[in-house]
C-alpha beads as a LAMMPS data file, in Angstrom:
LAMMPS data file: protein, C-alpha beads

433 atoms
430 bonds

1 atom types
1 bond types

-500.0 500.0 xlo xhi
-500.0 500.0 ylo yhi
-500.0 500.0 zlo zhi

Masses

1 110.0

Atoms # bond

1 1 1 -141.196 224.247 63.247
2 1 1 -143.188 221.450 64.633
3 1 1 -145.374 219.103 62.037
4 1 1 -148.755 217.519 62.323
5 1 1 -150.989 215.202 60.771
6 1 1 -154.863 214.491 60.884
7 1 1 -156.181 211.161 60.308
8 1 1 -159.372 210.183 60.527
9 1 1 -159.175 213.672 61.300
10 1 1 -155.402 213.120 61.009
11 1 1 -152.871 215.805 62.129
12 1 1 -149.350 214.452 61.985
13 1 1 -146.040 217.206 63.518
14 1 1 -143.166 216.950 62.206
15 1 1 -142.205 220.391 61.226
16 1 1 -145.706 220.101 59.779
17 1 1 -149.176 219.694 60.678
18 1 1 -151.614 217.409 58.670
19 1 1 -155.123 216.925 59.425
20 1 1 -157.315 214.027 57.754
21 1 1 -161.237 213.069 59.057
22 1 1 -162.239 209.652 58.147
23 1 1 -159.032 209.669 56.306
24 1 1 -157.953 213.407 55.128
25 1 1 -154.556 215.483 55.703
26 1 1 -152.352 219.865 55.382
27 1 1 -148.964 221.440 54.563
28 1 1 -147.004 225.647 52.373
29 1 1 -143.660 228.425 49.063
30 1 1 -146.405 230.788 49.308
31 1 1 -147.241 230.002 45.249
32 1 1 -151.196 229.613 44.340
33 1 1 -151.421 226.698 41.869
34 1 1 -154.107 224.514 40.255
35 1 1 -153.308 220.649 41.165
36 1 1 -154.419 217.640 39.235
37 1 1 -156.905 215.196 41.023
38 1 1 -160.801 215.819 40.715
39 1 1 -160.410 219.139 39.453
40 1 1 -159.195 220.392 42.945
41 1 1 -158.521 223.632 42.793
42 1 1 -156.900 225.760 45.479
43 1 1 -157.695 229.234 46.179
44 1 1 -156.006 232.355 48.029
45 1 1 -157.424 235.356 49.513
46 1 1 -156.508 237.998 47.044
47 1 1 -155.947 240.270 49.790
48 1 1 -153.458 238.607 51.290
49 1 1 -151.516 236.583 48.897
50 1 1 -148.658 237.977 46.832
51 1 1 -146.289 236.304 43.887
52 1 1 -142.821 235.005 44.703
53 1 1 -140.037 237.640 45.654
54 1 1 -136.559 237.226 44.658
55 1 1 -133.364 238.411 45.425
56 1 1 -130.558 238.514 42.363
57 1 1 -126.736 239.140 42.808
58 1 1 -125.638 240.382 39.473
59 1 1 -121.538 240.278 38.333
60 1 1 -120.812 242.665 35.958
61 1 1 -118.191 245.336 34.758
62 1 1 -117.650 248.882 35.904
63 1 1 -118.277 250.690 38.998
64 1 1 -121.654 250.274 39.239
65 1 1 -121.877 246.461 37.365
66 1 1 -122.379 244.228 40.861
67 1 1 -124.910 244.549 42.895
68 1 1 -128.175 243.355 44.678
69 1 1 -131.425 243.618 44.056
70 1 1 -134.098 242.707 45.673
71 1 1 -137.547 242.579 43.818
72 1 1 -140.986 242.569 45.618
73 1 1 -143.816 239.933 44.773
74 1 1 -146.557 242.448 44.667
75 1 1 -144.948 244.813 42.058
76 1 1 -143.574 247.602 44.329
77 1 1 -140.456 249.323 43.940
78 1 1 -137.159 247.291 43.980
79 1 1 -134.383 247.685 46.484
80 1 1 -130.997 247.920 45.249
81 1 1 -127.658 247.351 47.285
82 1 1 -124.415 248.736 45.751
83 1 1 -121.149 246.501 45.631
84 1 1 -118.017 247.914 46.329
85 1 1 -114.624 245.916 46.158
86 1 1 -114.070 242.928 43.341
87 1 1 -110.560 243.915 42.967
88 1 1 -108.507 241.188 44.041
89 1 1 -106.546 240.362 46.800
90 1 1 -109.107 238.581 49.247
91 1 1 -111.705 242.161 48.184
92 1 1 -114.739 241.166 49.961
93 1 1 -118.108 241.469 48.005
94 1 1 -119.463 244.905 50.350
95 1 1 -122.496 245.700 50.199
96 1 1 -123.792 249.273 50.954
97 1 1 -128.121 249.849 51.409
98 1 1 -129.822 252.806 49.380
99 1 1 -129.618 256.296 50.763
100 1 1 -131.918 255.744 54.222
101 1 1 -131.673 252.324 54.230
102 1 1 -130.593 249.865 56.792
103 1 1 -129.390 246.669 56.250
104 1 1 -128.427 244.725 53.600
105 1 1 -130.120 242.205 51.451
106 1 1 -127.293 239.197 51.623
107 1 1 -125.200 237.875 53.241
108 1 1 -121.915 236.471 51.901
109 1 1 -119.958 234.440 54.786
110 1 1 -117.063 232.171 54.030
111 1 1 -114.969 229.396 55.908
112 1 1 -112.577 227.134 55.683
113 1 1 -112.961 223.179 56.482
114 1 1 -110.588 220.502 57.591
115 1 1 -110.995 217.000 55.685
116 1 1 -114.518 215.750 54.503
117 1 1 -116.095 219.198 55.438
118 1 1 -116.525 217.879 58.731
119 1 1 -115.301 221.063 61.201
120 1 1 -115.134 224.611 60.089
121 1 1 -113.423 227.660 60.804
122 1 1 -113.318 231.637 60.155
123 1 1 -109.788 231.802 60.561
124 1 1 -107.198 230.014 57.897
125 1 1 -104.170 227.369 59.757
126 1 1 -102.064 230.261 58.999
127 1 1 -104.107 232.821 60.889
128 1 1 -105.574 234.507 58.302
129 1 1 -109.768 235.575 58.508
130 1 1 -111.594 233.810 55.894
131 1 1 -113.771 236.005 53.681
132 1 1 -115.615 236.167 50.353
133 1 1 -113.429 236.891 47.648
134 1 1 -114.670 239.149 44.072
135 1 1 -112.513 239.228 41.061
136 1 1 -113.611 240.188 37.287
137 1 1 -117.375 238.707 37.990
138 1 1 -116.280 235.604 39.711
139 1 1 -117.189 235.445 43.698
140 1 1 -115.046 232.549 45.766
141 1 1 -113.755 232.287 49.054
142 1 1 -110.523 234.303 50.485
143 1 1 -109.015 231.411 52.465
144 1 1 -106.223 229.126 53.207
145 1 1 -106.040 227.413 49.437
146 1 1 -106.673 228.249 46.021
147 1 1 -107.352 231.573 44.188
148 1 1 -109.198 234.350 46.190
149 1 1 -112.247 233.976 43.558
150 1 1 -112.815 230.598 44.296
151 1 1 -114.051 227.704 46.436
152 1 1 -111.613 224.981 46.479
153 1 1 -110.844 221.712 47.775
154 1 1 -107.174 220.881 48.114
155 1 1 -107.429 217.265 48.826
156 1 1 -104.903 217.720 51.673
157 1 1 -105.620 217.298 55.488
158 1 1 -105.462 220.030 58.112
159 1 1 -107.708 222.712 59.422
160 1 1 -107.692 224.706 55.627
161 1 1 -108.482 221.402 53.410
162 1 1 -111.372 222.837 51.427
163 1 1 -113.409 226.194 51.411
164 1 1 -116.940 227.189 51.040
165 1 1 -119.330 229.711 50.376
166 1 1 -122.615 230.675 52.117
167 1 1 -125.227 233.292 51.118
168 1 1 -127.853 234.227 53.679
169 1 1 -130.670 235.999 53.767
170 1 1 -130.197 239.896 54.493
171 1 1 -131.060 242.200 57.790
172 1 1 -132.960 244.625 55.806
173 1 1 -136.027 245.043 56.898
174 1 1 -137.830 244.290 53.593
175 1 1 -136.294 240.529 53.655
176 1 1 -134.904 240.254 57.469
177 1 1 -136.384 237.148 58.797
178 1 1 -137.527 235.309 55.477
179 1 1 -136.776 232.265 53.954
180 1 1 -135.287 231.163 50.239
181 1 1 -137.503 228.460 48.902
182 1 1 -135.182 227.994 45.587
183 1 1 -131.575 229.080 44.333
184 1 1 -130.389 229.537 40.982
185 1 1 -126.487 229.594 41.204
186 1 1 -124.104 230.132 37.727
187 1 1 -121.294 228.488 38.776
188 1 1 -118.059 228.077 36.720
189 1 1 -115.126 225.464 36.832
190 1 1 -111.781 227.039 38.023
191 1 1 -109.369 224.409 38.301
192 1 1 -106.884 222.647 36.835
193 1 1 -108.898 219.371 37.603
194 1 1 -109.598 217.589 34.470
195 1 1 -113.166 215.920 33.738
196 1 1 -115.993 217.090 36.013
197 1 1 -116.412 218.614 39.377
198 1 1 -118.491 217.679 42.093
199 1 1 -120.064 220.605 43.995
200 1 1 -122.682 220.295 47.020
201 1 1 -125.102 222.617 48.247
202 1 1 -126.020 222.423 51.773
203 1 1 -129.064 224.343 52.632
204 1 1 -130.147 225.201 56.517
205 1 1 -132.127 226.957 58.596
206 1 1 -129.952 229.140 61.532
207 1 1 -130.767 227.714 64.649
208 1 1 -132.653 224.622 63.484
209 1 1 -130.902 221.478 64.671
210 1 1 -132.676 219.168 61.850
211 1 1 -130.652 217.594 59.243
212 1 1 -129.967 219.715 56.407
213 1 1 -130.871 219.485 52.896
214 1 1 -128.316 218.490 50.427
215 1 1 -128.185 218.574 46.709
216 1 1 -125.373 217.520 44.042
217 1 1 -124.089 218.895 40.923
218 1 1 -121.664 218.155 38.276
219 1 1 -120.027 221.346 36.730
220 1 1 -117.818 220.587 33.885
221 1 1 -114.856 222.400 31.813
222 1 1 -115.363 225.520 30.143
223 1 1 -118.935 227.132 30.005
224 1 1 -121.057 228.201 33.385
225 1 1 -123.486 226.157 34.027
226 1 1 -126.660 227.338 36.385
227 1 1 -127.362 224.996 39.287
228 1 1 -131.153 224.930 40.565
229 1 1 -132.025 223.710 43.868
230 1 1 -135.308 222.709 42.276
231 1 1 -133.548 220.152 39.989
232 1 1 -130.004 218.967 41.647
233 1 1 -128.480 216.431 39.074
234 1 1 -129.567 212.239 40.173
235 1 1 -126.202 210.940 38.507
236 1 1 -122.520 211.163 37.692
237 1 1 -122.096 212.571 41.491
238 1 1 -119.863 209.901 42.998
239 1 1 -119.301 210.594 46.784
240 1 1 -122.254 212.973 47.006
241 1 1 -126.059 212.104 48.102
242 1 1 -129.071 214.240 47.389
243 1 1 -131.286 214.585 50.771
244 1 1 -134.453 216.506 51.647
245 1 1 -136.819 218.949 49.485
246 1 1 -135.992 222.442 50.122
247 1 1 -139.249 223.801 48.262
248 1 1 -140.889 222.089 51.267
249 1 1 -138.733 222.881 54.107
250 1 1 -137.035 226.361 52.975
251 1 1 -133.679 227.632 53.871
252 1 1 -132.056 230.418 54.522
253 1 1 -128.179 229.685 54.586
254 1 1 -127.084 228.078 51.096
255 1 1 -123.431 226.850 51.293
256 1 1 -121.094 225.868 48.605
257 1 1 -118.652 223.228 48.611
258 1 1 -116.371 221.631 46.077
259 1 1 -116.029 217.909 46.856
260 1 1 -113.524 217.317 44.369
261 1 1 -110.352 216.955 45.646
262 1 1 -107.897 219.991 43.409
263 1 1 -111.203 221.091 42.071
264 1 1 -112.796 224.813 42.222
265 1 1 -115.460 226.636 41.212
266 1 1 -116.796 230.092 41.119
267 1 1 -120.125 231.734 41.496
268 1 1 -119.946 234.010 38.383
269 1 1 -121.975 236.855 36.723
270 1 1 -124.162 237.753 35.166
271 1 1 -126.693 236.879 38.080
272 1 1 -127.451 234.350 40.709
273 1 1 -130.748 234.287 41.892
274 1 1 -132.650 233.670 45.466
275 1 1 -136.648 232.693 45.458
276 1 1 -138.323 233.766 48.946
277 1 1 -141.119 231.492 50.309
278 1 1 -144.147 234.023 50.470
279 1 1 -145.072 235.298 53.443
280 1 1 -148.482 236.480 54.589
281 1 1 -149.169 239.137 57.340
282 1 1 -151.994 240.048 59.726
283 1 1 -153.387 243.279 58.736
284 1 1 -155.671 245.671 60.565
285 1 1 -158.652 245.627 61.840
286 1 1 -159.030 241.962 62.896
287 1 1 -156.147 240.329 60.911
288 1 1 -155.723 238.315 57.528
289 1 1 -157.451 235.255 56.748
290 1 1 -155.786 233.007 54.315
291 1 1 -157.872 230.390 52.690
292 1 1 -157.698 227.423 50.743
293 1 1 -160.628 225.269 49.273
294 1 1 -160.851 222.376 47.358
295 1 1 -163.341 220.788 45.421
296 1 1 -163.714 217.168 45.086
297 1 1 -166.188 214.724 46.582
298 1 1 -166.762 217.086 49.039
299 1 1 -165.659 220.573 50.116
300 1 1 -163.045 221.456 52.475
301 1 1 -162.571 225.150 53.866
302 1 1 -159.348 225.715 55.543
303 1 1 -158.439 229.334 57.150
304 1 1 -155.753 230.338 58.677
305 1 1 -155.966 234.044 60.542
306 1 1 -152.816 236.006 61.740
307 1 1 -152.827 238.741 64.705
308 1 1 -152.212 242.220 63.572
309 1 1 -148.590 242.853 62.727
310 1 1 -147.595 239.113 62.580
311 1 1 -145.958 237.408 59.592
312 1 1 -145.884 234.064 58.434
313 1 1 -143.689 232.424 55.667
314 1 1 -145.152 229.841 53.377
315 1 1 -143.078 226.960 51.204
316 1 1 -146.083 224.922 50.341
317 1 1 -149.738 225.518 49.997
318 1 1 -151.943 223.319 47.610
319 1 1 -154.900 221.200 47.476
320 1 1 -156.250 217.877 45.679
321 1 1 -157.218 214.698 46.391
322 1 1 -155.442 211.422 47.206
323 1 1 -156.294 208.186 48.278
324 1 1 -155.613 206.742 51.766
325 1 1 -157.151 203.121 53.037
326 1 1 -158.669 202.829 50.026
327 1 1 -160.719 205.797 50.198
328 1 1 -160.621 209.146 47.975
329 1 1 -160.149 212.097 50.007
330 1 1 -159.533 216.084 49.841
331 1 1 -156.361 217.310 50.746
332 1 1 -155.077 220.770 50.893
333 1 1 -151.603 221.382 52.081
334 1 1 -150.375 224.599 54.105
335 1 1 -146.609 224.732 55.483
336 1 1 -145.675 227.833 56.980
337 1 1 -142.817 228.983 58.888
338 1 1 -141.513 231.647 61.399
339 1 1 -138.614 233.095 63.404
340 1 1 -140.721 232.494 66.520
341 1 1 -144.023 231.039 68.490
342 1 1 -146.743 232.636 66.805
343 1 1 -150.491 232.809 67.651
344 1 1 -152.689 232.123 65.375
345 1 1 -156.216 230.191 65.013
346 1 1 -157.097 227.740 62.136
347 1 1 -160.567 226.968 61.020
348 1 1 -161.207 223.774 59.134
349 1 1 -164.444 223.056 57.426
350 1 1 -164.471 219.265 56.630
351 1 1 -167.524 219.418 54.178
352 1 1 -170.184 216.822 54.159
353 1 1 -169.350 213.729 55.596
354 1 1 -171.177 210.346 56.315
355 1 1 -173.714 210.536 58.303
356 1 1 -172.602 210.258 62.272
357 1 1 -173.369 211.190 65.496
358 1 1 -171.170 213.770 67.523
359 1 1 -171.619 211.617 70.668
360 1 1 -173.036 208.504 69.623
361 1 1 -176.512 209.278 70.796
362 1 1 -179.293 208.423 68.314
363 1 1 -180.243 210.804 65.663
364 1 1 -183.933 211.509 64.248
365 1 1 -182.858 208.600 61.596
366 1 1 -182.165 206.328 64.486
367 1 1 -178.469 206.657 63.600
368 1 1 -175.627 206.003 66.082
369 1 1 -172.309 205.945 64.460
370 1 1 -169.931 207.494 66.162
371 1 1 -168.129 210.440 64.163
372 1 1 -164.601 209.995 63.658
373 1 1 -162.133 212.103 65.949
374 1 1 -159.026 214.310 64.937
375 1 1 -156.142 212.635 66.128
376 1 1 -152.568 214.551 66.658
377 1 1 -149.210 212.971 65.961
378 1 1 -145.744 214.475 67.127
379 1 1 -143.780 211.693 64.815
380 1 1 -146.058 210.609 62.123
381 1 1 -146.760 207.261 63.283
382 1 1 -148.338 207.117 67.078
383 1 1 -151.622 209.242 67.063
384 1 1 -153.442 210.231 69.843
385 1 1 -156.697 211.844 70.111
386 1 1 -157.209 215.518 69.875
387 1 1 -157.579 217.444 72.565
388 1 1 -159.935 220.723 73.392
389 1 1 -158.997 223.911 75.278
390 1 1 -159.777 227.782 75.834
391 1 1 -156.366 228.559 74.273
392 1 1 -153.238 226.990 73.199
393 1 1 -150.051 226.750 75.978
394 1 1 -146.740 225.781 75.650
395 1 1 -147.688 222.075 77.120
396 1 1 -150.940 222.053 74.392
397 1 1 -149.826 223.892 71.461
398 1 1 -152.300 223.137 69.067
399 1 1 -155.617 222.069 70.457
400 1 1 -159.636 222.639 69.392
401 1 1 -161.442 225.745 71.049
402 1 1 -165.006 225.095 69.227
403 1 1 -166.139 222.065 66.933
404 1 1 -169.799 222.275 65.293
405 1 1 -171.964 219.561 63.756
406 1 1 -174.600 220.186 61.335
407 1 1 -176.748 217.992 59.139
408 1 1 -178.186 218.127 55.527
409 1 1 -180.238 215.693 53.391
410 1 1 -180.145 215.178 49.795
411 1 1 -181.936 212.700 47.571
412 1 1 -182.712 211.006 50.586
413 1 1 -178.902 210.510 51.743
414 1 1 -178.482 212.703 55.029
415 1 1 -174.365 214.403 55.662
416 1 1 -172.800 215.691 58.391
417 1 1 -171.043 218.991 58.349
418 1 1 -167.951 219.149 60.424
419 1 1 -166.074 222.560 61.118
420 1 1 -163.229 223.012 63.860
421 1 1 -161.289 226.107 65.070
422 1 1 -157.889 225.301 66.304
423 1 1 -156.092 227.524 68.616
424 1 1 -152.264 227.003 67.609
425 1 1 -148.676 228.203 68.995
426 1 1 -146.439 227.173 66.697
427 1 1 -145.751 226.473 63.171
428 1 1 -147.456 223.566 60.786
429 1 1 -148.543 221.918 58.354
430 1 1 -152.368 220.653 58.289
431 1 1 -153.893 218.351 55.982
432 1 1 -157.615 218.319 56.144
433 1 1 -160.174 215.846 54.674

Bonds

1 1 1 2
2 1 2 3
3 1 3 4
4 1 4 5
5 1 5 6
6 1 6 7
7 1 7 8
8 1 8 9
9 1 9 10
10 1 10 11
11 1 11 12
12 1 12 13
13 1 13 14
14 1 14 15
15 1 15 16
16 1 16 17
17 1 17 18
18 1 18 19
19 1 19 20
20 1 20 21
21 1 21 22
22 1 22 23
23 1 23 24
24 1 24 25
25 1 25 26
26 1 26 27
27 1 29 30
28 1 30 31
29 1 31 32
30 1 32 33
31 1 33 34
32 1 34 35
33 1 35 36
34 1 36 37
35 1 37 38
36 1 38 39
37 1 39 40
38 1 40 41
39 1 41 42
40 1 42 43
41 1 43 44
42 1 44 45
43 1 45 46
44 1 46 47
45 1 47 48
46 1 48 49
47 1 49 50
48 1 50 51
49 1 51 52
50 1 52 53
51 1 53 54
52 1 54 55
53 1 55 56
54 1 56 57
55 1 57 58
56 1 58 59
57 1 59 60
58 1 60 61
59 1 61 62
60 1 62 63
61 1 63 64
62 1 64 65
63 1 65 66
64 1 66 67
65 1 67 68
66 1 68 69
67 1 69 70
68 1 70 71
69 1 71 72
70 1 72 73
71 1 73 74
72 1 74 75
73 1 75 76
74 1 76 77
75 1 77 78
76 1 78 79
77 1 79 80
78 1 80 81
79 1 81 82
80 1 82 83
81 1 83 84
82 1 84 85
83 1 85 86
84 1 86 87
85 1 87 88
86 1 88 89
87 1 89 90
88 1 90 91
89 1 91 92
90 1 92 93
91 1 93 94
92 1 94 95
93 1 95 96
94 1 96 97
95 1 97 98
96 1 98 99
97 1 99 100
98 1 100 101
99 1 101 102
100 1 102 103
101 1 103 104
102 1 104 105
103 1 105 106
104 1 106 107
105 1 107 108
106 1 108 109
107 1 109 110
108 1 110 111
109 1 111 112
110 1 112 113
111 1 113 114
112 1 114 115
113 1 115 116
114 1 116 117
115 1 117 118
116 1 118 119
117 1 119 120
118 1 120 121
119 1 121 122
120 1 122 123
121 1 123 124
122 1 124 125
123 1 125 126
124 1 126 127
125 1 127 128
126 1 128 129
127 1 129 130
128 1 130 131
129 1 131 132
130 1 132 133
131 1 133 134
132 1 134 135
133 1 135 136
134 1 136 137
135 1 137 138
136 1 138 139
137 1 139 140
138 1 140 141
139 1 141 142
140 1 142 143
141 1 143 144
142 1 144 145
143 1 145 146
144 1 146 147
145 1 147 148
146 1 148 149
147 1 149 150
148 1 150 151
149 1 151 152
150 1 152 153
151 1 153 154
152 1 154 155
153 1 155 156
154 1 156 157
155 1 157 158
156 1 158 159
157 1 159 160
158 1 160 161
159 1 161 162
160 1 162 163
161 1 163 164
162 1 164 165
163 1 165 166
164 1 166 167
165 1 167 168
166 1 168 169
167 1 169 170
168 1 170 171
169 1 171 172
170 1 172 173
171 1 173 174
172 1 174 175
173 1 175 176
174 1 176 177
175 1 177 178
176 1 178 179
177 1 179 180
178 1 180 181
179 1 181 182
180 1 182 183
181 1 183 184
182 1 184 185
183 1 185 186
184 1 186 187
185 1 187 188
186 1 188 189
187 1 189 190
188 1 190 191
189 1 191 192
190 1 192 193
191 1 193 194
192 1 194 195
193 1 195 196
194 1 196 197
195 1 197 198
196 1 198 199
197 1 199 200
198 1 200 201
199 1 201 202
200 1 202 203
201 1 203 204
202 1 204 205
203 1 205 206
204 1 206 207
205 1 207 208
206 1 208 209
207 1 209 210
208 1 210 211
209 1 211 212
210 1 212 213
211 1 213 214
212 1 214 215
213 1 215 216
214 1 216 217
215 1 217 218
216 1 218 219
217 1 219 220
218 1 220 221
219 1 221 222
220 1 222 223
221 1 223 224
222 1 224 225
223 1 225 226
224 1 226 227
225 1 227 228
226 1 228 229
227 1 229 230
228 1 230 231
229 1 231 232
230 1 232 233
231 1 233 234
232 1 234 235
233 1 235 236
234 1 236 237
235 1 237 238
236 1 238 239
237 1 239 240
238 1 240 241
239 1 241 242
240 1 242 243
241 1 243 244
242 1 244 245
243 1 245 246
244 1 246 247
245 1 247 248
246 1 248 249
247 1 249 250
248 1 250 251
249 1 251 252
250 1 252 253
251 1 253 254
252 1 254 255
253 1 255 256
254 1 256 257
255 1 257 258
256 1 258 259
257 1 259 260
258 1 260 261
259 1 261 262
260 1 262 263
261 1 263 264
262 1 264 265
263 1 265 266
264 1 266 267
265 1 267 268
266 1 268 269
267 1 269 270
268 1 270 271
269 1 271 272
270 1 272 273
271 1 273 274
272 1 274 275
273 1 275 276
274 1 276 277
275 1 277 278
276 1 278 279
277 1 279 280
278 1 280 281
279 1 281 282
280 1 282 283
281 1 283 284
282 1 284 285
283 1 285 286
284 1 286 287
285 1 287 288
286 1 288 289
287 1 289 290
288 1 290 291
289 1 291 292
290 1 292 293
291 1 293 294
292 1 294 295
293 1 295 296
294 1 296 297
295 1 297 298
296 1 298 299
297 1 299 300
298 1 300 301
299 1 301 302
300 1 302 303
301 1 303 304
302 1 304 305
303 1 305 306
304 1 306 307
305 1 307 308
306 1 308 309
307 1 309 310
308 1 310 311
309 1 311 312
310 1 312 313
311 1 313 314
312 1 314 315
313 1 315 316
314 1 316 317
315 1 317 318
316 1 318 319
317 1 319 320
318 1 320 321
319 1 321 322
320 1 322 323
321 1 323 324
322 1 324 325
323 1 325 326
324 1 326 327
325 1 327 328
326 1 328 329
327 1 329 330
328 1 330 331
329 1 331 332
330 1 332 333
331 1 333 334
332 1 334 335
333 1 335 336
334 1 336 337
335 1 337 338
336 1 338 339
337 1 339 340
338 1 340 341
339 1 341 342
340 1 342 343
341 1 343 344
342 1 344 345
343 1 345 346
344 1 346 347
345 1 347 348
346 1 348 349
347 1 349 350
348 1 350 351
349 1 351 352
350 1 352 353
351 1 353 354
352 1 354 355
353 1 355 356
354 1 356 357
355 1 357 358
356 1 358 359
357 1 359 360
358 1 360 361
359 1 361 362
360 1 362 363
361 1 363 364
362 1 364 365
363 1 365 366
364 1 366 367
365 1 367 368
366 1 368 369
367 1 369 370
368 1 370 371
369 1 371 372
370 1 372 373
371 1 373 374
372 1 374 375
373 1 375 376
374 1 376 377
375 1 377 378
376 1 378 379
377 1 379 380
378 1 380 381
379 1 381 382
380 1 382 383
381 1 383 384
382 1 384 385
383 1 385 386
384 1 386 387
385 1 387 388
386 1 388 389
387 1 389 390
388 1 390 391
389 1 391 392
390 1 392 393
391 1 393 394
392 1 394 395
393 1 395 396
394 1 396 397
395 1 397 398
396 1 398 399
397 1 399 400
398 1 400 401
399 1 401 402
400 1 402 403
401 1 403 404
402 1 404 405
403 1 405 406
404 1 406 407
405 1 407 408
406 1 408 409
407 1 409 410
408 1 410 411
409 1 411 412
410 1 412 413
411 1 413 414
412 1 414 415
413 1 415 416
414 1 416 417
415 1 417 418
416 1 418 419
417 1 419 420
418 1 420 421
419 1 421 422
420 1 422 423
421 1 423 424
422 1 424 425
423 1 425 426
424 1 426 427
425 1 427 428
426 1 428 429
427 1 429 430
428 1 430 431
429 1 431 432
430 1 432 433
């Protein structure tokens, strides 16, 4: 997902779009919240926004004690997958959707790795297929080393020196194609190692060649510990380095690795929870507008309109004020993802700016100051001026299809109101000023 920044008006592109006018900028979980700074407030269209969905992996005793359940953020009826197995002896958790359902809510792929987690395989060094293993409310890896319900690191060498357990977004229509924005995993040390065991979580998006998010935690002997992707350990994790922010990038695969030689951990009951980045979908008859308004020294309106039947997942949506080049500016952030190119429109009203001329010609009061142009950047460092088009193309994936200027006077001061309509062909983050 590319990223843009708009400065001056700036649009920065990384996997996001940033828009700034004069000096401004936007980026998106679909959580709507108030932010500090000038009393700014982000407001979302009530017709399009929902609270955060989540998936819960429960491990309990009895015939139906273990299951996976999806809870819709709009208060709808949960979906439950029953789980069979868990009897030991490489008994992988097997999910069954409810009657009439299709697909499952979570995936449980497992892998063996060589030393230092460099290369992974689904076949052990002795030819056995690697799978998840579950036993007595513990889930791990049935691979080439250790217990069948633990995620182990032998400290040795070869193709089966260490193990990893992944949780992936499922294929059930209610979650397919979605992203996680946060995970809370209940981990317990299951090894003879003394002291703490260092665990690394690696969060990725399938098919995305970008650097993964890595997060580090220490798990002590004894009681289980909930590790939260929102709050990785900052100390006491030798050999492991935190990088990235899953809340901003999203992920559909989270891998659990044990870095301590001789160490092992299990995912244990009662529950582990996976929060989904909220999504918005275009609805008949004319798509769904999703709007953000920030109020500071001026008002910025930012609206996304999706075609009917098209959905977008968000990982950040907020508004506030920032200081750019020494000037206070309003900022709205919208960071969106999807499984492919999505054609949609963005409307940005930058609010009242200092009086300026669209083309440099003199205004009624003689002002000739040229209005600043919005600039685009693919790397966040080199900026080029906005382009105008009849519609976005692969060669020009974000461009302006309409731009209007209007003027108002209050207390003898004239301001310029600039409104732009963008056509976009990929996911982005926009910051507007």
